[in-house]
C-alpha positions, -999 to 999 in steps of 0.1 A, spaced: -414 147 -186 -406 119 -211 -411 92 -184 -443 109 -174 -456 109 -209 -446 73 -216 -463 61 -184 -493 84 -183 -515 60 -203 -501 28 -189 -533 22 -169 -550 18 -203 -534 -17 -204 -558 -27 -176 -588 -11 -187 -564 -28 -370 -583 -60 -366 -564 -93 -371 -576 -120 -394 -576 -153 -376 -576 -185 -397 -593 -216 -383 -559 -233 -383 -540 -205 -366 -537 -224 -334 -535 -259 -349 -561 -286 -349 -548 -311 -324 -558 -294 -291 -595 -293 -295 -620 -296 -323 -643 -267 -333 -679 -266 -322 -703 -285 -344 -731 -260 -347 -756 -244 -323 -768 -277 -308 -732 -288 -300 -724 -254 -287 -753 -255 -263 -740 -288 -248 -705 -274 -242 -695 -271 -206 -682 -238 -193 -645 -235 -200 -624 -207 -185 -593 -193 -201 -567 -170 -185 -546 -142 -201 -520 -119 -187 -527 -87 -205 -497 -69 -191 -475 -97 -203 -491 -96 -238 -485 -59 -241 -449 -62 -229 -441 -89 -253 -460 -78 -284 -435 -65 -309 -458 -40 -325 -466 -24 -292 -429 -21 -284 -420 -6 -318 -449 19 -317 -437 31 -283 -401 34 -296 -414 56 -325 -433 77 -300 -402 80 -278 -382 93 -308 -409 119 -314 -408 130 -278 -370 134 -279 -374 155 -310 -400 177 -292 -378 180 -262 -349 191 -283 -370 219 -298 -382 228 -264 -346 230 -251 -336 253 -280 -365 276 -271 -355 277 -234 -319 285 -244 -331 314 -266 -351 327 -236 -320 325 -214 -300 344 -239 -325 372 -240 -325 373 -202 -287 375 -202 -287 403 -228 -313 423 -208 -288 424 -179 -265 446 -201 -292 472 -207 -303 499 -183 -337 491 -169 -363 513 -185 -342 520 -216 -356 514 -250 -334 484 -256 -344 469 -222 -381 475 -230 -377 459 -264 -359 429 -250 -385 426 -222 -412 425 -248 -394 399 -268 -388 378 -237 -425 378 -229 -434 367 -264 -408 339 -265 -419 327 -230 -455 326 -241 -445 307 -273 -425 282 -254 -453 275 -229 -478 271 -256 -455 247 -274 -449 227 -242 -486 223 -236 -494 214 -272 -466 189 -273 -477 172 -240 -513 170 -252 -502 156 -286 -480 129 -271 -505 118 -245 -531 115 -272 -507 94 -294 -498 72 -265 -534 66 -257 -541 57 -293 -512 32 -292 -527 15 -262 -562 15 -276 -551 1 -310 -531 -27 -294 -558 -35 -269 -584 -39 -297 -560 -62 -315 -553 -83 -284 -590 -85 -276 -598 -97 -311 -571 -123 -309 -585 -135 -276 -620 -136 -290 -610 -157 -320 -588 -180 -299 -617 -186 -275 -642 -193 -303 -618 -217 -319 -610 -237 -287 -645 -233 -273 -637 -212 -243 -668 -197 -228 -650 -171 -206 -615 -155 -206 -603 -138 -174 -574 -115 -170 -548 -127 -145 -511 -123 -137 -485 -150 -146 -460 -136 -121 -451 -155 -90 -458 -140 -56 -430 -117 -45 -421 -129 -10 -394 -103 -5 -417 -73 -6 -445 -75 20 -467 -50 2 -464 -68 -31 -470 -101 -14 -502 -89 1 -513 -75 -33 -504 -108 -49 -524 -128 -23 -555 -107 -33 -553 -118 -70 -585 -132 -85 -571 -165 -97 -559 -187 -69 -556 -219 -89 -555 -228 -126 -544 -256 -148 -515 -250 -172 -537 -253 -203 -561 -226 -190 -534 -200 -196 -536 -188 -233 -512 -159 -229 -482 -173 -248 -502 -186 -277 -519 -152 -282 -486 -134 -280 -470 -157 -304 -498 -153 -329 -497 -115 -326 -460 -113 -332 -461 -136 -362 -490 -118 -377 -473 -84 -372 -439 -95 -386 -456 -110 -416 -477 -78 -423 -447 -55 -417 -422 -75 -435 -399 -75 -404 -374 -101 -396 -387 -131 -377 -380 -131 -340 -382 -163 -319 -414 -162 -299 -422 -181 -267 -439 -215 -272 -468 -228 -253 -465 -262 -237 -503 -265 -235 -514 -252 -269 -501 -256 -305 -482 -225 -316 -501 -203 -340 -493 -210 -376 -495 -174 -388 -522 -154 -405 -544 -166 -433 -579 -163 -445 -604 -157 -417 -626 -186 -408 
């Protein structure tokens, strides 16, 4: 059940706002737009981002899911204890004569405990699915905001989701799926994935006071310099 709960909302990846400074991505790569007139003359520029990669490598997302996993394990432990209590009642009932007062009392207790366990199971499942959905939603909004500010700063007019993974030539089904991907060709500097992940992790570690963890660097964009005042 734990695997089902942890994977139930995974599709939300494909479906808290950060403050982005003007210098968060550095100044060398591309100057900011010079007003409405300049913006109107800008050519279309397409950026690409692997959302699945971002979620997988965003430290906050990983830690939130670990917290949820701990809650699930606690709920499962309680559920296990309830099941063991029911089994003990069933074992005790076998020592009573069917139809006796003790048997009837145990049978009534068994029904009550079974109903209580089932209600707890359903409530726990709803609660954890809701919490998992909230995690995905929160992180998705943060990533979307990061992408928006990155695109505005570097004057991207469109950002498209794509996959950074190479084609799997060993698995025919995955190969066919990979051949149907939307992006057939792109330049290296069109991929903004690593810079966005790097910024998100630095911003999260700064806000949470966590230990710094080396983040992947982008060969095509300056690494984000951390959070500051919004531009």
